[in-house]
C-alpha positions as CSV (number, residue, x, y, z in Angstrom):
1,M,0.1,0.1,0.1
2,K,1.4,3.8,-1.1
3,S,1.8,6.0,1.4
4,L,1.9,10.0,0.9
5,C,5.2,11.8,1.1
6,L,5.2,14.8,2.1
7,Y,7.2,18.4,1.1
8,A,5.8,21.3,2.1
9,L,2.2,22.6,3.6
10,T,0.9,25.8,2.2
11,A,-2.0,28.5,2.8
12,D,-2.8,29.1,-0.2
13,E,-3.3,26.7,-3.3
14,P,0.3,26.8,-5.1
15,R,0.0,28.0,-8.3
16,R,2.6,25.7,-10.2
17,L,3.9,22.6,-9.2
18,P,7.4,20.5,-10.1
19,S,6.0,17.4,-11.8
20,H,7.8,14.6,-9.9
21,G,9.4,14.1,-6.1
22,V,12.5,12.6,-5.0
23,S,11.4,9.2,-5.9
24,G,10.3,9.9,-9.6
25,E,6.9,9.9,-8.0
26,R,4.1,12.5,-9.5
27,L,3.3,15.2,-7.0
28,R,-0.1,16.7,-6.1
29,V,-1.8,19.1,-3.9
30,M,-4.2,17.7,-1.3
31,A,-6.6,20.3,0.4
32,V,-6.4,19.7,4.2
33,R,-8.1,21.9,6.9
34,D,-7.7,25.2,5.9
35,A,-4.1,24.4,4.1
36,F,-3.3,22.2,1.5
37,A,-0.5,19.9,1.4
38,V,2.3,19.1,-1.7
39,V,2.6,15.0,-1.5
40,G,3.6,12.0,-3.7
41,E,2.4,8.5,-3.2
42,V,5.8,6.1,-2.5
43,D,5.9,2.8,-1.5
44,A,8.4,3.7,0.9
45,I,10.7,6.3,2.9
46,P,13.2,7.6,-0.2
47,S,17.3,6.5,0.5
48,L,18.3,9.7,2.6
49,D,21.5,11.0,0.6
50,V,22.7,14.0,-0.9
51,R,21.3,13.9,-4.2
52,A,17.9,12.9,-2.3
53,L,18.2,16.0,-0.2
54,R,19.2,18.4,-3.2
55,R,15.7,17.0,-4.8
56,H,13.7,17.3,-2.0
57,D,14.8,20.8,-1.8
58,A,14.2,21.9,-5.4
59,V,10.7,20.7,-5.0
60,V,10.1,22.5,-1.6
61,R,12.0,25.8,-3.7
62,R,9.4,25.9,-6.5
63,V,6.6,25.3,-4.0
64,A,8.0,28.5,-2.0
65,G,8.1,30.4,-5.0
66,A,4.4,29.7,-5.9
67,A,2.6,30.3,-2.9
68,E,2.5,33.1,-0.4
69,A,2.7,31.0,3.0
70,V,5.2,27.7,2.9
71,L,5.9,25.7,5.6
72,P,8.8,23.4,4.4
73,V,8.3,19.5,5.7
74,R,11.2,17.7,6.9
75,F,12.9,14.6,4.3
76,G,11.4,11.4,4.7
77,S,7.6,12.4,6.1
78,I,5.5,10.2,5.8
79,A,1.5,10.0,6.5
80,A,-0.1,6.3,5.9
81,D,-3.1,7.9,4.1
82,R,-5.3,11.0,4.2
83,A,-7.6,10.8,6.7
84,W,-4.5,9.8,8.7
85,L,-3.1,13.5,7.6
86,E,-6.3,15.3,8.2
87,S,-6.4,14.0,11.9
88,F,-2.3,14.7,12.8
89,L,-2.9,18.0,11.2
90,E,-6.2,19.4,12.9
91,A,-4.1,18.1,16.6
92,R,-1.9,21.1,15.3
93,W,-3.9,23.7,13.5
94,S,-3.0,26.2,15.9
95,I,0.6,26.1,16.1
96,L,0.4,25.8,12.0
97,S,-1.5,28.8,11.8
98,E,0.5,31.0,13.9
99,A,3.6,29.8,11.8
100,F,1.5,30.5,8.4
101,D,1.2,33.7,9.5
102,L,4.8,34.2,10.8
103,V,6.2,33.0,7.6
104,R,4.1,34.7,4.8
105,G,5.6,36.6,2.2
106,R,9.2,35.9,4.1
107,E,12.0,33.7,3.3
108,Q,15.4,32.8,5.4
109,M,18.5,33.6,5.3
110,T,20.9,31.6,7.2
111,L,24.3,33.5,9.2
112,R,26.6,31.4,10.1
113,V,29.4,32.6,13.3
114,F,32.7,31.6,12.8
115,E,35.0,32.8,15.3
116,T,38.9,33.3,14.7
117,A,42.6,32.0,16.3
118,A,42.6,35.5,18.5
119,S,39.3,35.0,19.8
120,R,39.6,31.7,21.3
121,R,42.7,33.1,23.0
122,A,40.9,35.6,24.7
123,P,39.2,35.3,27.8
124,S,35.3,33.1,26.9
125,R,32.4,35.0,27.0
126,M,29.9,34.6,30.0
127,I,26.1,34.4,29.3
128,A,24.5,37.3,31.5
129,S,22.8,35.6,34.5
130,T,20.7,36.9,37.7
131,E,21.3,34.2,39.5
132,S,24.3,34.3,42.1
133,A,26.5,31.6,42.7
134,A,24.8,30.8,46.3
135,E,21.4,30.3,44.2
136,A,23.1,28.1,41.7
137,C,24.1,25.6,44.8
138,S,21.3,25.8,47.0
139,G,18.5,23.1,46.8
140,G,18.0,19.7,46.3
141,P,20.1,17.7,43.5
142,G,16.8,17.7,41.4
143,L,16.4,21.4,41.6
144,R,20.3,21.9,40.8
145,H,20.2,19.5,37.9
146,L,17.3,21.7,36.5
147,R,19.0,24.9,37.4
148,A,22.1,23.5,34.9
149,R,19.5,22.6,32.3
150,A,18.0,26.1,32.1
151,R,21.8,27.5,32.1
152,E,22.8,24.8,29.6
153,H,19.5,25.8,26.8
154,A,20.1,29.5,27.4
155,R,23.6,29.2,26.2
156,S,22.7,26.8,23.7
157,Q,20.4,29.9,22.3
158,S,22.9,32.8,23.4
159,V,24.6,34.3,20.2
160,P,26.5,37.0,22.0
161,E,29.0,36.5,18.9
162,I,26.8,39.0,16.9
163,D,25.2,41.7,19.4
164,G,27.2,43.9,17.1
165,V,25.5,42.9,13.6
166,R,21.9,42.7,15.0
167,P,21.1,47.0,14.9
168,A,22.4,47.0,11.6
169,L,19.8,44.3,10.7
170,A,17.2,45.1,13.3
171,S,14.7,46.8,10.2
172,L,15.4,43.8,8.1
173,V,14.8,40.4,10.4
174,R,11.3,40.1,11.3
175,A,12.4,36.8,13.3
176,E,15.2,35.0,14.6
177,L,16.2,31.4,15.8
178,T,20.0,30.4,16.8
179,E,21.9,27.4,17.1
180,R,25.0,27.0,18.7
181,H,27.5,24.0,17.6
182,D,30.6,22.7,19.5
183,A,32.8,22.3,16.5
184,W,35.1,25.0,16.4
185,P,35.9,27.5,14.7
186,F,32.1,27.1,14.0
187,V,30.3,27.8,16.9
188,A,26.9,29.0,15.7
189,S,24.3,29.2,13.3
190,V,21.9,32.3,13.3
191,F,18.7,32.2,10.8
192,H,16.7,35.0,10.2
193,L,13.2,35.6,8.8
194,I,13.2,38.6,6.5
195,E,10.9,39.9,3.7
196,R,11.0,38.3,0.1
197,G,13.3,40.2,-1.7
198,N,15.4,41.8,0.5
199,A,18.4,39.0,0.6
200,S,20.4,41.3,-1.5
201,K,20.1,43.9,1.4
202,Y,20.6,41.8,3.8
203,S,23.6,40.3,2.4
204,R,25.0,43.8,1.9
205,V,24.5,44.7,5.6
206,V,26.1,41.8,7.1
207,A,29.4,42.1,4.7
208,S,29.4,45.9,5.6
209,V,29.6,45.3,9.4
210,A,31.3,42.1,9.6
211,A,35.0,43.8,9.3
212,A,34.3,45.5,12.4
213,N,33.1,42.8,14.0
214,R,36.7,41.7,15.4
215,G,37.0,37.8,16.1
216,V,34.5,36.3,14.3
217,R,34.0,35.6,10.4
218,L,30.4,35.7,9.6
219,H,28.9,34.0,6.5
220,A,25.6,34.9,5.3
221,S,23.2,32.2,2.7
222,G,20.0,32.4,1.5
223,P,17.9,33.2,0.7
224,R,15.6,29.7,1.1
225,P,12.1,28.4,2.5
226,P,11.8,29.1,6.0
227,Y,12.8,25.7,7.1
228,A,14.0,26.6,10.3
229,F,10.7,28.1,11.4
230,A,8.3,25.0,10.4
231,P,6.9,23.2,13.0
232,K,8.8,19.2,13.2
233,L,5.6,17.6,12.3
234,V,5.6,13.9,10.7
235,S,8.9,11.8,11.1
């Protein structure tokens, strides 16, 4: 029995579609709830390799160019059938609706942050915290564990290395997500949601302020569909 391989969800019906998906299957638009799903019928989950990922991304990009509000779906996401998909999305509709509002008419830029050798020799940056050392050490093991997890989460979401860049980008960026990496000199990825058509301006601003941001090298890429801002749904 064939399953549905998902590529993207859209708030408005796409004006045009690529003809085939990753596995060579024909693509179609399926109306689900108050949205549309771009799907293909497949016998199995597509094999994960670079070529398949590129094909998947190519489909999503075509869909993004044909609809105003697009939520890319993670590669290899499978739904058993239409009824299952409708039930699944119905239960998550409030999240999807908010996400559609956020990405409508917008696209994603990715800012990769690299530290230089000079910055690595400098004293490490500390994440600001209102918690005192006494508070951090107080309480039982469970409370201390929760506090430690909260501090680690705050550190994983913080990218102080680009604090000097953010003011220059403030007029362009509508939303920001961050992800730290333990792979020096690649220390973080910052995902910015911008209005469609502003990618060149975004890149120019980054280039103009990057030279003054000592100790950090920045690489801007995009635009691309808003992968980072799409809820993780079917797997």
